C-alpha positions, -999 to +999 in steps of 0.1 A: -891-543+386-877-519+360-843-523+343-830-492+360-839-505+394-823-539+387-791-524+375-789-500+404-792-530+428-761-544+411-742-512+416-741-501+380-758-471+363-788-479+342-790-472+305-796-436+294-830-445+279-846-474+298-876-476+274-856-476+242-866-504+218-847-522+190-871-507+164-862-472+176-824-480+174-828-493+139-848-462+129-820-440+143-795-460+122-814-451+090-815-414+100-777-413+107-768-434+077-784-408+054-758-383+066-728-406+060-729-411+022-717-376+014-690-378+041-672-408+028-643-389+013-636-369+045-638-402+065-612-417+042-590-387+045-593-386+083-589-424+084-618-428+108-653-415+112-658-380+127-661-370+163-697-358+157-706-392+141-691-409+171-712-388+194-743-395+173-736-432+177-732-429+214-764-408+218-783-433+197-773-462+220-752-480+193-723-487+217-747-504+242-766-527+218-746-558+229-737-547+264-755-567+290-784-551+309-766-558+342-741-530+332-765-505+318-765-519+283-796-525+261-788-561+254-808-560+222-788-589+208-772-600+175-803-593+153-805-556+162-767-552+161-763-567+127-792-547+113-776-514+125-742-525+111-758-534+077-775-500+075-744-480+084-722-500+061-746-496+032-741-458+035-703-458+043-683-490+043-654-476+063-678-463+090-698-495+091-666-515+094-651-494+121-683-494+141-689-531+137-654-543+146-653-520+176-688-525+191-692-562+183-668-575+209-691-566+237-706-600+229-672-617+232-665-601+266-700-607+279-697-644+269-661-655+276-647-633+304-652-638+341-675-616+362-646-595+376-635-585+341-670-577+330-676-556+361-646-536+353-648-532+315-685-526+312-687-502+341-691-471+318-719-487+298-706-477+263-681-503+250-658-502+220-630-527+218-610-537+187-601-574+187-572-587+166-568-624+158-531-623+149-508-627+180-485-597+185-459-584+208-440-603+235-451-616+269-430-618+300-443-639+329-444-620+363-461-626+396-499-625+391-499-619+354-479-608+323-459-579+310-468-572+274-448-551+250-449-547+212-471-538+183-506-551+173-519-541+139-553-538+122-571-527+153-603-517+136-623-492+158-594-481+179-597-443+175-626-442+200-620-474+217-625-480+255-606-513+255-585-536+233-587-574+230-556-591+216-536-623+215-500-630+222-479-661+224-469-675+258-453-708+270-475-736+281-453-762+297-428-773+270-448-757+242-461-723+232-495-712+223-519-682+221-533-662+250-563-639+248-562-607+269-581-575+274-566-541+284-579-505+291-576-475+269-549-458+289-525-488+284-517-483+247-505-458+222-522-456+188-500-451+157-509-429+128-503-457+103-537-462+085-551-449+053-525-460+027-543-492+019-563-500-012-597-498+006-614-492+039-592-462+043-616-447+069-621-478+090-598-467+118-578-499+116-546-484+131-518-502+149-512-499+187-481-502+208-478-515+243-448-506+264-444-530+294-481-532+302-491-554+331-521-577+324-533-596+354-541-633+350-578-628+355-579-606+324-565-634+302-578-666+286-555-695+278-565-700+241-572-683+208-607-669+204-613-691+173-605-722+194-629-715+222-655-741+229-687-730+247-702-765+248-696-768+286-711-734+292-696-699+295-692-673+322-717-652+304-744-679+304-740-680+342-739-643+348-767-631+324-802-644+319-797-643+281-788-674+261-769-653+235-741-649+260-736-687+256-734-684+218-704-694+198-679-666+194-664-680+162-697-681+143-705-646+157-672-633+142-678-647+107-713-632+107-696-599+111-677-606+078-710-614+061-729-584+072-702-560+061-702-576+026-739-573+024-740-537+034-712-528+010-728-546-019-761-529-012-744-495-013-729-503-047-764-513-060-778-480-047-751-461-066-758-482-097-795-475-094-788-438-094-769-442-127-798-462-141-820-431-140-793-404-146-772-419-174-778-431-209-764-460-228-730-458-244-739-471-278-769-465-301-798-466-296-791-439-270-817-443-243-819-441-205-801-470-189-833-481-171-849-486-206-820-507-220-823-545-220-786-551-211-787-527-181-820-542-170-803-576-170-771-564-152-791-546-125-815-575-121-787-600-119-769-581-092-801-574-073-809-611-072-774-621-060-773-594-033-808-602-021-799-639-019-768-631+001-789-610+025-815-637+029-788-663+036-772-640+061-803-634+081-812-670+080-777-678+094-785-653+122-817-673+128-797-705+131-773-689+155-801-677+177-818-711+176-786-727+188-784-702+216-819-712+228-809-748+228-780-740+251-742-737+248-739-775+242-756-770+209-726-750+196-705-778+184-675-771+162-695-785+133-724-762+139-701-732+141-684-742+108-717-746+091-725-710+098-690-701+087-694-716+052-728-700+048-710-667+055-684-675+029-711-679+003-727-646+014-694-628+008-689-645-025-723-635-038-718-599-028-683-597-044-695-614-076-724-590-079-701-560-077-671-572-096-690-590-124-719-567-130-719-534-113-683-522-114-675-531-151-708-517-165-711-486-145-688-466-169-654-451-165-666-419-151-685-437-124-654-456-112-631-426-109-613-422-076-638-412-049-669-423-068-692-445-048-690-476-068-652-473-071-650-469-034-671-500-027-650-520-052-619-510-033-635-517+000-647-552-010-613-559-025-597-550+008-621-572+027-610-601+006-574-596+018-586-601+054-573-634+067-608-643+079-621-642+044-591-652+023-578-680+045-602-691+071-635-690+053-621-699+019-601-729+029-598-739+066-635-738+075-645-759+045-618-786+052-625-788+089-663-791+084-658-819+059-634-837+082-659-835+111-687-848+088-668-879+078-649-885+110-615-878+095-587-872+121-557-850+116-525-870+109-502-841+117 
């Protein structure tokens, strides 16, 4: 039985290209990426990637990589998705960031939300949904659900989004806590408030506003996504015949941080490599940089650091997939945090390679506003201001992993 037939029996349209393979999708990413390098400035000015780029991504199947087969997706999994993200980010960090943080959350929905929600939000096949971790707005309890109003910021991927996933604070008995929810595109207004930041100016990370939007209970989950445990199974592991929809959402999210860092650092190394063959040394003897011992060392040192980061990242993906094969019960908090701290070191290696070796030795003309290395330095700097990097991976994940290892209980 073909994929198209199976999907039709479930009442959903099949994928546009039933015979498409992961290798073909990755090859398409390389082809499209080659067009993105020269468009970085216009992407930053626009504050999101162009409509024709969006159409190219759609036609290439990028927005269906993580969408389950049941709904006309390709269900190629984390490995293919991360490879495509890495390729795009290497060419244009803003574009890779916007794509990743919009398309990645098909996994979250396919894993955590019930069948009714999945039937509704995956109905069109293509899926783009920013997901913010900081609770926003205000929630009013009404019969059958909640009325949400307010502002949610840093919604990366929102310009072409089909849905939005956010958190708000709601009462639980005598206390308050976070609630996860998902809404459709026609339920929010996007603000024109992105582009003035240090980096990632073209990442489409605008704010949105909700004005008394009704969210039914079945489209909510009573927790924060970082606190979700899949150990007892997930809706996705029951609906789909694919163990990746029982995989840990926290570790998936931090793998996104890591792949973006790897892609950005590789882009900086590409730009530095161009300088190695096009520029000379700054002090006598004046020779091509590729012939100079110092530049050879700087390039080699950065290459080793970035290659090590990439190897650690892909090994972490392998660990994530192995846990999926073992079943949701394998995704203990400790295992998720182990992957998280690996991702922290991936980001650290990429940042150190750029800020210690590539940026300071590229030369002043190569780090002028709009130059490729200057842009990557800004973008990596901006990534370090992300709470997932600066707070969670840098401090919380390490402390919590250590407490679990030694059986230390919180005293507050």
